PyMOL Python script that loads the backbone (N, CA, C, O; Angstrom):
from pymol import cmd

cmd.read_pdbstr("""\
ATOM      1  N   MET A   1     -11.105  -4.872  -5.197  1.00  0.00           N
ATOM      2  CA  MET A   1     -11.913  -5.663  -3.840  1.00  0.00           C
ATOM      3  C   MET A   1     -11.074  -5.208  -2.532  1.00  0.00           C
ATOM      4  O   MET A   1      -9.959  -4.783  -2.229  1.00  0.00           O
ATOM      5  N   THR A   2     -12.122  -5.507  -2.040  1.00  0.00           N
ATOM      6  CA  THR A   2     -12.139  -5.242  -0.589  1.00  0.00           C
ATOM      7  C   THR A   2     -11.401  -6.191   0.404  1.00  0.00           C
ATOM      8  O   THR A   2     -11.367  -7.409   0.229  1.00  0.00           O
ATOM      9  N   ARG A   3     -10.769  -5.514   1.532  1.00  0.00           N
ATOM     10  CA  ARG A   3     -10.418  -6.711   2.366  1.00  0.00           C
ATOM     11  C   ARG A   3     -10.683  -8.307   2.744  1.00  0.00           C
ATOM     12  O   ARG A   3     -10.130  -9.402   2.849  1.00  0.00           O
ATOM     13  N   ALA A   4     -12.292  -7.418   2.904  1.00  0.00           N
ATOM     14  CA  ALA A   4     -13.090  -8.683   3.014  1.00  0.00           C
ATOM     15  C   ALA A   4     -13.128  -9.837   1.877  1.00  0.00           C
ATOM     16  O   ALA A   4     -13.072 -11.064   1.791  1.00  0.00           O
ATOM     17  N   GLU A   5     -13.218  -9.046   1.312  1.00  0.00           N
ATOM     18  CA  GLU A   5     -13.071  -9.884  -0.477  1.00  0.00           C
ATOM     19  C   GLU A   5     -12.184 -10.868  -0.667  1.00  0.00           C
ATOM     20  O   GLU A   5     -12.329 -12.053  -0.970  1.00  0.00           O
ATOM     21  N   LEU A   6     -11.205 -10.180  -0.434  1.00  0.00           N
ATOM     22  CA  LEU A   6      -9.744 -10.308  -0.247  1.00  0.00           C
ATOM     23  C   LEU A   6      -9.876 -11.828   0.611  1.00  0.00           C
ATOM     24  O   LEU A   6      -9.206 -12.794   0.247  1.00  0.00           O
ATOM     25  N   VAL A   7     -10.591 -11.885   1.500  1.00  0.00           N
ATOM     26  CA  VAL A   7     -10.052 -12.986   3.048  1.00  0.00           C
ATOM     27  C   VAL A   7     -11.145 -13.933   2.787  1.00  0.00           C
ATOM     28  O   VAL A   7     -11.089 -14.994   3.409  1.00  0.00           O
ATOM     29  N   ASP A   8     -12.637 -13.651   1.565  1.00  0.00           N
ATOM     30  CA  ASP A   8     -12.922 -14.328   1.684  1.00  0.00           C
ATOM     31  C   ASP A   8     -12.828 -15.266   0.193  1.00  0.00           C
ATOM     32  O   ASP A   8     -13.669 -16.088  -0.171  1.00  0.00           O
ATOM     33  N   GLU A   9     -11.574 -14.891  -0.529  1.00  0.00           N
ATOM     34  CA  GLU A   9     -11.477 -14.884  -1.818  1.00  0.00           C
ATOM     35  C   GLU A   9     -10.694 -16.344  -1.281  1.00  0.00           C
ATOM     36  O   GLU A   9     -11.033 -17.424  -1.765  1.00  0.00           O
ATOM     37  N   LEU A  10      -9.892 -16.270  -0.501  1.00  0.00           N
ATOM     38  CA  LEU A  10      -8.344 -16.941  -0.259  1.00  0.00           C
ATOM     39  C   LEU A  10      -8.792 -17.725   0.986  1.00  0.00           C
ATOM     40  O   LEU A  10      -7.922 -18.440   1.482  1.00  0.00           O
ATOM     41  N   ALA A  11     -10.082 -17.715   1.617  1.00  0.00           N
ATOM     42  CA  ALA A  11     -10.642 -18.257   2.317  1.00  0.00           C
ATOM     43  C   ALA A  11     -11.570 -20.163   0.895  1.00  0.00           C
ATOM     44  O   ALA A  11     -11.770 -21.347   1.168  1.00  0.00           O
ATOM     45  N   ARG A  12     -11.788 -19.347  -0.384  1.00  0.00           N
ATOM     46  CA  ARG A  12     -12.711 -19.732  -1.216  1.00  0.00           C
ATOM     47  C   ARG A  12     -11.407 -20.759  -1.531  1.00  0.00           C
ATOM     48  O   ARG A  12     -11.014 -21.788  -0.981  1.00  0.00           O
ATOM     49  N   ARG A  13     -10.930 -19.972  -2.688  1.00  0.00           N
ATOM     50  CA  ARG A  13      -9.511 -21.399  -3.396  1.00  0.00           C
ATOM     51  C   ARG A  13      -8.869 -22.274  -2.818  1.00  0.00           C
ATOM     52  O   ARG A  13      -8.681 -23.386  -3.310  1.00  0.00           O
ATOM     53  N   ARG A  14      -8.154 -21.674  -0.957  1.00  0.00           N
ATOM     54  CA  ARG A  14      -7.588 -22.805  -0.581  1.00  0.00           C
ATOM     55  C   ARG A  14      -8.572 -23.770   0.898  1.00  0.00           C
ATOM     56  O   ARG A  14      -8.070 -24.280   1.900  1.00  0.00           O
ATOM     57  N   ALA A  15      -9.921 -23.726   0.529  1.00  0.00           N
ATOM     58  CA  ALA A  15     -10.822 -24.657   1.336  1.00  0.00           C
ATOM     59  C   ALA A  15     -10.087 -24.540   2.288  1.00  0.00           C
ATOM     60  O   ALA A  15      -9.380 -25.532   2.466  1.00  0.00           O
ATOM     61  N   ILE A  16      -9.840 -23.072   3.565  1.00  0.00           N
ATOM     62  CA  ILE A  16      -9.629 -23.212   4.435  1.00  0.00           C
ATOM     63  C   ILE A  16     -10.907 -21.985   6.072  1.00  0.00           C
ATOM     64  O   ILE A  16     -10.226 -20.962   5.995  1.00  0.00           O
ATOM     65  N   HIS A  17     -11.456 -21.805   6.611  1.00  0.00           N
ATOM     66  CA  HIS A  17     -12.326 -21.828   7.350  1.00  0.00           C
ATOM     67  C   HIS A  17     -11.779 -19.143   6.919  1.00  0.00           C
ATOM     68  O   HIS A  17     -10.849 -18.339   6.859  1.00  0.00           O
ATOM     69  N   ARG A  18     -13.043 -19.245   6.822  1.00  0.00           N
ATOM     70  CA  ARG A  18     -12.759 -17.024   7.426  1.00  0.00           C
ATOM     71  C   ARG A  18     -11.667 -17.021   7.784  1.00  0.00           C
ATOM     72  O   ARG A  18     -10.641 -16.569   7.276  1.00  0.00           O
ATOM     73  N   GLU A  19     -11.968 -17.816   9.175  1.00  0.00           N
ATOM     74  CA  GLU A  19     -11.518 -16.721  10.555  1.00  0.00           C
ATOM     75  C   GLU A  19      -9.855 -17.053  10.001  1.00  0.00           C
ATOM     76  O   GLU A  19      -9.097 -16.104  10.201  1.00  0.00           O
ATOM     77  N   VAL A  20      -9.198 -18.321   9.315  1.00  0.00           N
ATOM     78  CA  VAL A  20      -7.769 -18.616   8.922  1.00  0.00           C
ATOM     79  C   VAL A  20      -7.484 -17.560   7.805  1.00  0.00           C
ATOM     80  O   VAL A  20      -6.566 -16.740   7.772  1.00  0.00           O
ATOM     81  N   ALA A  21      -8.346 -17.741   7.023  1.00  0.00           N
ATOM     82  CA  ALA A  21      -7.262 -16.564   5.855  1.00  0.00           C
ATOM     83  C   ALA A  21      -8.045 -15.323   6.152  1.00  0.00           C
ATOM     84  O   ALA A  21      -8.369 -14.838   5.068  1.00  0.00           O
ATOM     85  N   GLU A  22      -8.671 -14.305   7.543  1.00  0.00           N
ATOM     86  CA  GLU A  22      -8.760 -13.463   8.102  1.00  0.00           C
ATOM     87  C   GLU A  22      -7.500 -12.914   8.410  1.00  0.00           C
ATOM     88  O   GLU A  22      -6.909 -11.898   8.046  1.00  0.00           O
ATOM     89  N   SER A  23      -7.051 -14.509   9.717  1.00  0.00           N
ATOM     90  CA  SER A  23      -5.441 -14.172  10.067  1.00  0.00           C
ATOM     91  C   SER A  23      -4.609 -13.658   9.051  1.00  0.00           C
ATOM     92  O   SER A  23      -4.220 -12.492   8.983  1.00  0.00           O
ATOM     93  N   ILE A  24      -4.245 -14.944   7.939  1.00  0.00           N
ATOM     94  CA  ILE A  24      -3.288 -14.684   7.222  1.00  0.00           C
ATOM     95  C   ILE A  24      -3.548 -13.880   6.944  1.00  0.00           C
ATOM     96  O   ILE A  24      -2.898 -12.978   7.473  1.00  0.00           O
ATOM     97  N   VAL A  25      -4.794 -13.345   5.803  1.00  0.00           N
ATOM     98  CA  VAL A  25      -4.368 -11.653   5.732  1.00  0.00           C
ATOM     99  C   VAL A  25      -3.983 -10.307   6.659  1.00  0.00           C
ATOM    100  O   VAL A  25      -3.214  -9.356   6.513  1.00  0.00           O
ATOM    101  N   ASP A  26      -4.848 -10.702   7.598  1.00  0.00           N
ATOM    102  CA  ASP A  26      -4.168  -9.243   9.044  1.00  0.00           C
ATOM    103  C   ASP A  26      -2.782  -9.627   9.215  1.00  0.00           C
ATOM    104  O   ASP A  26      -2.171  -8.730   9.796  1.00  0.00           O
ATOM    105  N   GLU A  27      -1.982 -10.727   8.897  1.00  0.00           N
ATOM    106  CA  GLU A  27      -0.822 -10.761   9.534  1.00  0.00           C
ATOM    107  C   GLU A  27       0.006 -10.346   8.451  1.00  0.00           C
ATOM    108  O   GLU A  27       0.936  -9.596   8.747  1.00  0.00           O
ATOM    109  N   LEU A  28      -0.185 -10.787   6.851  1.00  0.00           N
ATOM    110  CA  LEU A  28       0.596 -10.019   6.070  1.00  0.00           C
ATOM    111  C   LEU A  28       0.485  -8.734   6.357  1.00  0.00           C
ATOM    112  O   LEU A  28       1.500  -8.138   6.715  1.00  0.00           O
ATOM    113  N   PHE A  29      -0.775  -8.036   6.260  1.00  0.00           N
ATOM    114  CA  PHE A  29      -0.070  -6.742   5.573  1.00  0.00           C
ATOM    115  C   PHE A  29       0.509  -6.087   7.354  1.00  0.00           C
ATOM    116  O   PHE A  29       1.262  -5.129   7.528  1.00  0.00           O
ATOM    117  N   ARG A  30      -0.216  -7.082   8.612  1.00  0.00           N
ATOM    118  CA  ARG A  30       0.411  -5.673   9.932  1.00  0.00           C
ATOM    119  C   ARG A  30       2.252  -6.496  10.011  1.00  0.00           C
ATOM    120  O   ARG A  30       2.849  -6.283  11.066  1.00  0.00           O
ATOM    121  N   ALA A  31       2.957  -7.301   8.993  1.00  0.00           N
ATOM    122  CA  ALA A  31       4.497  -7.787   8.326  1.00  0.00           C
ATOM    123  C   ALA A  31       4.557  -6.196   7.412  1.00  0.00           C
ATOM    124  O   ALA A  31       5.166  -5.163   7.690  1.00  0.00           O
ATOM    125  N   MET A  32       3.965  -6.414   6.645  1.00  0.00           N
ATOM    126  CA  MET A  32       4.218  -5.467   5.637  1.00  0.00           C
ATOM    127  C   MET A  32       4.009  -3.459   5.520  1.00  0.00           C
ATOM    128  O   MET A  32       4.529  -2.735   4.671  1.00  0.00           O
ATOM    129  N   LEU A  33       2.983  -2.983   6.814  1.00  0.00           N
ATOM    130  CA  LEU A  33       3.219  -2.860   7.545  1.00  0.00           C
ATOM    131  C   LEU A  33       4.326  -1.786   8.596  1.00  0.00           C
ATOM    132  O   LEU A  33       4.816  -0.681   8.364  1.00  0.00           O
ATOM    133  N   GLU A  34       4.395  -2.467   9.490  1.00  0.00           N
ATOM    134  CA  GLU A  34       6.298  -3.120  10.200  1.00  0.00           C
ATOM    135  C   GLU A  34       7.093  -2.742   9.368  1.00  0.00           C
ATOM    136  O   GLU A  34       7.795  -1.823   9.792  1.00  0.00           O
ATOM    137  N   THR A  35       7.259  -2.986   8.554  1.00  0.00           N
ATOM    138  CA  THR A  35       8.705  -3.147   7.767  1.00  0.00           C
ATOM    139  C   THR A  35       8.127  -1.344   7.205  1.00  0.00           C
ATOM    140  O   THR A  35       8.880  -0.374   7.296  1.00  0.00           O
ATOM    141  N   LEU A  36       6.987  -1.274   6.769  1.00  0.00           N
ATOM    142  CA  LEU A  36       7.074   0.432   6.632  1.00  0.00           C
ATOM    143  C   LEU A  36       7.415   0.784   7.591  1.00  0.00           C
ATOM    144  O   LEU A  36       7.976  -0.265   7.911  1.00  0.00           O
ATOM    145  N   GLN A  37       7.606   1.522   8.544  1.00  0.00           N
ATOM    146  CA  GLN A  37       7.559   2.010   9.753  1.00  0.00           C
ATOM    147  C   GLN A  37       9.253   1.858   9.737  1.00  0.00           C
ATOM    148  O   GLN A  37      10.153   2.684   9.585  1.00  0.00           O
ATOM    149  N   GLU A  38       9.241   0.758   9.912  1.00  0.00           N
ATOM    150  CA  GLU A  38      10.642   1.048  10.113  1.00  0.00           C
ATOM    151  C   GLU A  38      11.959   1.519   9.258  1.00  0.00           C
ATOM    152  O   GLU A  38      13.116   1.680   9.645  1.00  0.00           O
ATOM    153  N   GLY A  39      11.232   1.725   7.637  1.00  0.00           N
ATOM    154  CA  GLY A  39      11.528   2.631   6.958  1.00  0.00           C
ATOM    155  C   GLY A  39      12.483   1.232   5.853  1.00  0.00           C
ATOM    156  O   GLY A  39      13.688   1.115   5.634  1.00  0.00           O
ATOM    157  N   GLY A  40      11.597   0.596   5.499  1.00  0.00           N
ATOM    158  CA  GLY A  40      11.764  -0.783   4.626  1.00  0.00           C
ATOM    159  C   GLY A  40      11.399  -0.259   3.043  1.00  0.00           C
ATOM    160  O   GLY A  40      11.000   0.746   2.455  1.00  0.00           O
ATOM    161  N   ARG A  41      11.804  -1.603   2.791  1.00  0.00           N
ATOM    162  CA  ARG A  41      10.558  -1.638   1.622  1.00  0.00           C
ATOM    163  C   ARG A  41      10.132  -2.905   1.434  1.00  0.00           C
ATOM    164  O   ARG A  41      10.838  -3.813   1.873  1.00  0.00           O
ATOM    165  N   VAL A  42       8.520  -3.308   0.539  1.00  0.00           N
ATOM    166  CA  VAL A  42       8.308  -4.459   1.130  1.00  0.00           C
ATOM    167  C   VAL A  42       7.996  -4.851  -0.861  1.00  0.00           C
ATOM    168  O   VAL A  42       6.974  -4.396  -1.375  1.00  0.00           O
ATOM    169  N   GLU A  43       8.852  -5.569  -1.593  1.00  0.00           N
ATOM    170  CA  GLU A  43       8.766  -6.275  -2.894  1.00  0.00           C
ATOM    171  C   GLU A  43       7.898  -7.320  -2.865  1.00  0.00           C
ATOM    172  O   GLU A  43       7.863  -8.242  -2.051  1.00  0.00           O
ATOM    173  N   ILE A  44       7.198  -7.120  -3.805  1.00  0.00           N
ATOM    174  CA  ILE A  44       6.231  -8.973  -4.031  1.00  0.00           C
ATOM    175  C   ILE A  44       6.503  -9.217  -5.848  1.00  0.00           C
ATOM    176  O   ILE A  44       6.088  -8.724  -6.897  1.00  0.00           O
ATOM    177  N   ARG A  45       7.055  -9.838  -5.594  1.00  0.00           N
ATOM    178  CA  ARG A  45       7.749  -9.864  -7.245  1.00  0.00           C
ATOM    179  C   ARG A  45       6.544 -10.513  -8.527  1.00  0.00           C
ATOM    180  O   ARG A  45       5.804 -11.448  -8.221  1.00  0.00           O
ATOM    181  N   GLY A  46       6.496  -9.955  -9.772  1.00  0.00           N
ATOM    182  CA  GLY A  46       5.934  -9.825 -10.058  1.00  0.00           C
ATOM    183  C   GLY A  46       4.610  -8.739  -9.549  1.00  0.00           C
ATOM    184  O   GLY A  46       3.898  -8.397 -10.493  1.00  0.00           O
ATOM    185  N   PHE A  47       4.494  -8.574  -9.151  1.00  0.00           N
ATOM    186  CA  PHE A  47       3.255  -7.333  -8.881  1.00  0.00           C
ATOM    187  C   PHE A  47       3.674  -6.392  -8.766  1.00  0.00           C
ATOM    188  O   PHE A  47       3.315  -5.574  -9.614  1.00  0.00           O
ATOM    189  N   GLY A  48       4.695  -5.887  -7.661  1.00  0.00           N
ATOM    190  CA  GLY A  48       5.114  -4.459  -7.548  1.00  0.00           C
ATOM    191  C   GLY A  48       5.979  -4.511  -6.173  1.00  0.00           C
ATOM    192  O   GLY A  48       6.289  -5.498  -5.505  1.00  0.00           O
ATOM    193  N   SER A  49       6.352  -2.754  -5.903  1.00  0.00           N
ATOM    194  CA  SER A  49       7.642  -2.431  -4.669  1.00  0.00           C
ATOM    195  C   SER A  49       6.356  -1.730  -3.522  1.00  0.00           C
ATOM    196  O   SER A  49       5.346  -1.282  -4.064  1.00  0.00           O
ATOM    197  N   PHE A  50       6.422  -1.689  -2.496  1.00  0.00           N
ATOM    198  CA  PHE A  50       5.500  -0.859  -1.804  1.00  0.00           C
ATOM    199  C   PHE A  50       6.984   0.276  -1.020  1.00  0.00           C
ATOM    200  O   PHE A  50       7.994  -0.383  -0.776  1.00  0.00           O
ATOM    201  N   LYS A  51       7.055   1.478  -0.751  1.00  0.00           N
ATOM    202  CA  LYS A  51       8.350   2.357   0.401  1.00  0.00           C
ATOM    203  C   LYS A  51       7.916   3.196   0.071  1.00  0.00           C
ATOM    204  O   LYS A  51       7.272   3.350  -0.966  1.00  0.00           O
ATOM    205  N   VAL A  52       8.204   4.063   1.007  1.00  0.00           N
ATOM    206  CA  VAL A  52       8.056   5.063   2.331  1.00  0.00           C
ATOM    207  C   VAL A  52       8.527   6.149   2.119  1.00  0.00           C
ATOM    208  O   VAL A  52       9.742   6.147   2.318  1.00  0.00           O
ATOM    209  N   ARG A  53       7.852   7.761   1.582  1.00  0.00           N
ATOM    210  CA  ARG A  53       9.096   8.798   0.468  1.00  0.00           C
ATOM    211  C   ARG A  53       8.316   9.664   1.585  1.00  0.00           C
ATOM    212  O   ARG A  53       7.147   9.698   1.968  1.00  0.00           O
ATOM    213  N   GLU A  54       9.691  10.458   1.987  1.00  0.00           N
ATOM    214  CA  GLU A  54       9.401  11.581   3.245  1.00  0.00           C
ATOM    215  C   GLU A  54       9.050  12.886   2.737  1.00  0.00           C
ATOM    216  O   GLU A  54       9.304  12.946   1.534  1.00  0.00           O
ATOM    217  N   TYR A  55       8.667  13.724   3.102  1.00  0.00           N
ATOM    218  CA  TYR A  55       8.603  14.656   2.188  1.00  0.00           C
ATOM    219  C   TYR A  55       9.129  15.509   3.429  1.00  0.00           C
ATOM    220  O   TYR A  55       8.931  15.215   4.608  1.00  0.00           O
ATOM    221  N   GLY A  56       9.997  16.873   2.850  1.00  0.00           N
ATOM    222  CA  GLY A  56      10.178  17.888   4.331  1.00  0.00           C
ATOM    223  C   GLY A  56       8.902  18.913   4.463  1.00  0.00           C
ATOM    224  O   GLY A  56       8.251  19.121   3.439  1.00  0.00           O
ATOM    225  N   GLY A  57       8.532  19.545   5.655  1.00  0.00           N
ATOM    226  CA  GLY A  57       8.048  20.797   5.587  1.00  0.00           C
ATOM    227  C   GLY A  57       8.143  21.690   4.328  1.00  0.00           C
ATOM    228  O   GLY A  57       8.971  21.558   3.427  1.00  0.00           O
ATOM    229  N   TYR A  58       7.448  22.351   4.384  1.00  0.00           N
ATOM    230  CA  TYR A  58       7.131  23.662   3.901  1.00  0.00           C
ATOM    231  C   TYR A  58       5.341  24.523   4.140  1.00  0.00           C
ATOM    232  O   TYR A  58       4.246  24.112   4.526  1.00  0.00           O
ATOM    233  N   THR A  59       5.813  25.694   3.718  1.00  0.00           N
ATOM    234  CA  THR A  59       5.089  27.223   4.204  1.00  0.00           C
ATOM    235  C   THR A  59       4.289  26.984   2.868  1.00  0.00           C
ATOM    236  O   THR A  59       4.798  27.451   1.849  1.00  0.00           O
ATOM    237  N   GLY A  60       3.201  26.369   2.768  1.00  0.00           N
ATOM    238  CA  GLY A  60       1.487  27.055   2.227  1.00  0.00           C
ATOM    239  C   GLY A  60       0.954  28.294   2.123  1.00  0.00           C
ATOM    240  O   GLY A  60       1.389  29.398   2.451  1.00  0.00           O
ATOM    241  N   ARG A  61       0.258  28.052   1.773  1.00  0.00           N
ATOM    242  CA  ARG A  61      -1.322  29.379   2.070  1.00  0.00           C
ATOM    243  C   ARG A  61      -2.410  28.473   1.673  1.00  0.00           C
ATOM    244  O   ARG A  61      -2.657  27.566   0.878  1.00  0.00           O
ATOM    245  N   ASN A  62      -3.048  29.307   2.813  1.00  0.00           N
ATOM    246  CA  ASN A  62      -4.160  28.390   2.320  1.00  0.00           C
ATOM    247  C   ASN A  62      -5.437  29.497   1.185  1.00  0.00           C
ATOM    248  O   ASN A  62      -5.683  30.700   1.093  1.00  0.00           O
ATOM    249  N   PRO A  63      -5.930  28.258   0.534  1.00  0.00           N
ATOM    250  CA  PRO A  63      -6.346  29.343  -0.985  1.00  0.00           C
ATOM    251  C   PRO A  63      -7.966  30.374  -0.812  1.00  0.00           C
ATOM    252  O   PRO A  63      -8.390  31.116  -1.698  1.00  0.00           O
ATOM    253  N   LYS A  64      -8.683  30.128   0.648  1.00  0.00           N
ATOM    254  CA  LYS A  64      -8.981  30.586   0.799  1.00  0.00           C
ATOM    255  C   LYS A  64      -8.808  32.481   1.464  1.00  0.00           C
ATOM    256  O   LYS A  64      -9.493  33.500   1.376  1.00  0.00           O
ATOM    257  N   THR A  65      -7.428  32.082   2.136  1.00  0.00           N
ATOM    258  CA  THR A  65      -7.085  33.440   2.582  1.00  0.00           C
ATOM    259  C   THR A  65      -6.244  33.545   2.425  1.00  0.00           C
ATOM    260  O   THR A  65      -5.823  34.452   3.144  1.00  0.00           O
ATOM    261  N   GLY A  66      -5.100  32.925   1.496  1.00  0.00           N
ATOM    262  CA  GLY A  66      -4.320  33.569   1.441  1.00  0.00           C
ATOM    263  C   GLY A  66      -3.262  34.080   2.271  1.00  0.00           C
ATOM    264  O   GLY A  66      -2.434  34.984   2.157  1.00  0.00           O
ATOM    265  N   GLN A  67      -3.684  32.813   3.555  1.00  0.00           N
ATOM    266  CA  GLN A  67      -2.228  32.774   4.717  1.00  0.00           C
ATOM    267  C   GLN A  67      -1.179  31.640   4.599  1.00  0.00           C
ATOM    268  O   GLN A  67      -1.081  30.489   4.172  1.00  0.00           O
ATOM    269  N   GLU A  68      -0.273  32.831   5.359  1.00  0.00           N
ATOM    270  CA  GLU A  68       0.867  31.298   5.226  1.00  0.00           C
ATOM    271  C   GLU A  68       0.512  30.367   6.141  1.00  0.00           C
ATOM    272  O   GLU A  68       0.053  30.743   7.219  1.00  0.00           O
ATOM    273  N   ILE A  69       0.674  28.962   5.846  1.00  0.00           N
ATOM    274  CA  ILE A  69       0.404  28.158   6.487  1.00  0.00           C
ATOM    275  C   ILE A  69       1.766  27.179   6.519  1.00  0.00           C
ATOM    276  O   ILE A  69       2.280  26.737   5.491  1.00  0.00           O
ATOM    277  N   ALA A  70       2.330  26.880   8.062  1.00  0.00           N
ATOM    278  CA  ALA A  70       3.428  26.094   7.772  1.00  0.00           C
ATOM    279  C   ALA A  70       2.506  24.438   7.868  1.00  0.00           C
ATOM    280  O   ALA A  70       1.565  24.168   8.615  1.00  0.00           O
ATOM    281  N   VAL A  71       3.335  23.335   6.599  1.00  0.00           N
ATOM    282  CA  VAL A  71       2.923  22.035   6.446  1.00  0.00           C
ATOM    283  C   VAL A  71       4.235  21.608   7.024  1.00  0.00           C
ATOM    284  O   VAL A  71       5.250  22.180   6.626  1.00  0.00           O
ATOM    285  N   ALA A  72       4.364  20.136   8.420  1.00  0.00           N
ATOM    286  CA  ALA A  72       4.520  20.031   8.394  1.00  0.00           C
ATOM    287  C   ALA A  72       5.231  18.875   7.773  1.00  0.00           C
ATOM    288  O   ALA A  72       4.388  18.681   6.897  1.00  0.00           O
ATOM    289  N   PRO A  73       6.239  17.847   7.523  1.00  0.00           N
ATOM    290  CA  PRO A  73       6.875  16.944   7.052  1.00  0.00           C
ATOM    291  C   PRO A  73       5.994  15.338   7.679  1.00  0.00           C
ATOM    292  O   PRO A  73       5.535  14.953   8.754  1.00  0.00           O
ATOM    293  N   LYS A  74       6.115  14.832   6.391  1.00  0.00           N
ATOM    294  CA  LYS A  74       5.872  13.576   6.346  1.00  0.00           C
ATOM    295  C   LYS A  74       6.146  12.391   5.383  1.00  0.00           C
ATOM    296  O   LYS A  74       6.745  12.606   4.328  1.00  0.00           O
ATOM    297  N   ARG A  75       5.891  11.639   5.585  1.00  0.00           N
ATOM    298  CA  ARG A  75       6.515  10.432   5.326  1.00  0.00           C
ATOM    299  C   ARG A  75       4.429   9.231   4.260  1.00  0.00           C
ATOM    300  O   ARG A  75       3.323   8.814   4.602  1.00  0.00           O
ATOM    301  N   LEU A  76       5.247   9.322   3.116  1.00  0.00           N
ATOM    302  CA  LEU A  76       3.377   8.677   2.422  1.00  0.00           C
ATOM    303  C   LEU A  76       4.153   6.981   2.298  1.00  0.00           C
ATOM    304  O   LEU A  76       5.355   6.724   2.381  1.00  0.00           O
ATOM    305  N   PRO A  77       3.021   6.029   2.080  1.00  0.00           N
ATOM    306  CA  PRO A  77       3.980   5.506   0.754  1.00  0.00           C
ATOM    307  C   PRO A  77       3.304   5.495  -0.717  1.00  0.00           C
ATOM    308  O   PRO A  77       2.517   6.013  -1.509  1.00  0.00           O
ATOM    309  N   VAL A  78       4.060   4.688  -0.493  1.00  0.00           N
ATOM    310  CA  VAL A  78       4.138   5.105  -2.823  1.00  0.00           C
ATOM    311  C   VAL A  78       4.666   4.209  -2.934  1.00  0.00           C
ATOM    312  O   VAL A  78       5.651   3.849  -2.289  1.00  0.00           O
ATOM    313  N   PHE A  79       3.768   3.296  -4.323  1.00  0.00           N
ATOM    314  CA  PHE A  79       3.901   2.375  -5.514  1.00  0.00           C
ATOM    315  C   PHE A  79       4.259   2.397  -6.548  1.00  0.00           C
ATOM    316  O   PHE A  79       4.356   3.328  -7.349  1.00  0.00           O
ATOM    317  N   LYS A  80       4.617   0.784  -6.656  1.00  0.00           N
ATOM    318  CA  LYS A  80       5.873   1.018  -8.537  1.00  0.00           C
ATOM    319  C   LYS A  80       5.126  -0.529  -8.758  1.00  0.00           C
ATOM    320  O   LYS A  80       5.388  -1.541  -8.109  1.00  0.00           O
ATOM    321  N   ILE A  81       4.413  -0.436  -9.544  1.00  0.00           N
ATOM    322  CA  ILE A  81       3.984  -1.521 -10.266  1.00  0.00           C
ATOM    323  C   ILE A  81       5.016  -2.192 -11.517  1.00  0.00           C
ATOM    324  O   ILE A  81       5.403  -1.706 -12.580  1.00  0.00           O
ATOM    325  N   SER A  82       5.265  -3.532 -10.868  1.00  0.00           N
ATOM    326  CA  SER A  82       6.327  -4.142 -11.536  1.00  0.00           C
ATOM    327  C   SER A  82       5.892  -4.577 -13.051  1.00  0.00           C
ATOM    328  O   SER A  82       4.877  -5.033 -13.579  1.00  0.00           O
ATOM    329  N   ARG A  83       6.998  -4.251 -13.401  1.00  0.00           N
ATOM    330  CA  ARG A  83       6.982  -4.719 -15.251  1.00  0.00           C
ATOM    331  C   ARG A  83       6.212  -5.974 -16.087  1.00  0.00           C
ATOM    332  O   ARG A  83       5.756  -6.185 -17.211  1.00  0.00           O
ATOM    333  N   THR A  84       6.359  -6.608 -14.900  1.00  0.00           N
ATOM    334  CA  THR A  84       5.476  -7.941 -15.203  1.00  0.00           C
ATOM    335  C   THR A  84       4.310  -8.228 -15.157  1.00  0.00           C
ATOM    336  O   THR A  84       3.873  -9.283 -15.617  1.00  0.00           O
ATOM    337  N   LEU A  85       3.394  -7.082 -14.431  1.00  0.00           N
ATOM    338  CA  LEU A  85       1.867  -6.714 -14.105  1.00  0.00           C
ATOM    339  C   LEU A  85       1.811  -6.063 -14.650  1.00  0.00           C
ATOM    340  O   LEU A  85       0.733  -6.188 -15.231  1.00  0.00           O
ATOM    341  N   HIS A  86       2.574  -4.790 -15.164  1.00  0.00           N
ATOM    342  CA  HIS A  86       2.183  -3.863 -16.349  1.00  0.00           C
ATOM    343  C   HIS A  86       2.216  -4.377 -17.684  1.00  0.00           C
ATOM    344  O   HIS A  86       1.443  -4.268 -18.636  1.00  0.00           O
ATOM    345  N   GLU A  87       2.641  -4.606 -17.619  1.00  0.00           N
ATOM    346  CA  GLU A  87       2.560  -6.251 -19.366  1.00  0.00           C
ATOM    347  C   GLU A  87       1.361  -6.718 -19.569  1.00  0.00           C
ATOM    348  O   GLU A  87       0.591  -6.277 -20.423  1.00  0.00           O
ATOM    349  N   GLN A  88       0.967  -8.257 -18.284  1.00  0.00           N
ATOM    350  CA  GLN A  88       0.035  -8.358 -18.486  1.00  0.00           C
ATOM    351  C   GLN A  88      -1.035  -7.468 -18.305  1.00  0.00           C
ATOM    352  O   GLN A  88      -2.037  -7.972 -18.813  1.00  0.00           O
ATOM    353  N   LEU A  89      -1.285  -6.315 -17.783  1.00  0.00           N
ATOM    354  CA  LEU A  89      -2.386  -5.409 -17.439  1.00  0.00           C
ATOM    355  C   LEU A  89      -2.758  -4.477 -18.749  1.00  0.00           C
ATOM    356  O   LEU A  89      -3.784  -3.810 -18.885  1.00  0.00           O
ATOM    357  N   ASN A  90      -1.510  -4.618 -19.809  1.00  0.00           N
ATOM    358  CA  ASN A  90      -1.905  -4.280 -21.078  1.00  0.00           C
ATOM    359  C   ASN A  90      -1.358  -5.381 -22.012  1.00  0.00           C
ATOM    360  O   ASN A  90      -0.836  -4.830 -22.982  1.00  0.00           O
ATOM    361  N   GLN A  91      -1.292  -6.484 -22.079  1.00  0.00           N
ATOM    362  CA  GLN A  91      -1.266  -7.689 -22.628  1.00  0.00           C
ATOM    363  C   GLN A  91      -2.894  -7.106 -24.464  1.00  0.00           C
ATOM    364  O   GLN A  91      -2.749  -6.810 -25.650  1.00  0.00           O
ATOM    365  N   ASP A  92      -4.031  -7.254 -23.595  1.00  0.00           N
ATOM    366  CA  ASP A  92      -5.110  -6.687 -24.547  1.00  0.00           C
ATOM    367  C   ASP A  92      -5.478  -5.959 -25.520  1.00  0.00           C
ATOM    368  O   ASP A  92      -5.960  -6.043 -26.649  1.00  0.00           O
ATOM    369  N   ILE A  93      -4.924  -4.816 -24.364  1.00  0.00           N
ATOM    370  CA  ILE A  93      -5.361  -4.223 -25.265  1.00  0.00           C
ATOM    371  C   ILE A  93      -4.649  -3.395 -27.326  1.00  0.00           C
ATOM    372  O   ILE A  93      -5.435  -2.784 -28.050  1.00  0.00           O
TER     373      ILE A  93
END
""", "prot")
cmd.dss("prot")
cmd.show_as("cartoon", "prot")
cmd.util.cbc("prot")
cmd.orient("prot")
C-alpha cells in the first residue's frame, strides 16, 4: 500500500474529504519522524515499534578496486513487528 492509497482508504473508511485524510496521514508521519529524530521510540500496539539504531563508522573496502575507504557513522530506522501482528499474519498457514 502506498501513501496515496493509504490516504484514499482513510478518506473512504471515515467518509472524509481526501484533503483532510491527507493532512492526517502527513501529521502522523511527521510526528513519528520527529520522535525518531529525537532518539525516541514509536510503538503502535498490535502493529509494531520503530526505533533508530546507531552504527559507528568503520573502514570498508571498495569491491572493485580493493581500496580502503572510511564509512561514516549512520543512523538507520528499525522496525520490529508485534507478537499480535505476527500471529495474525501466520494464523492461516
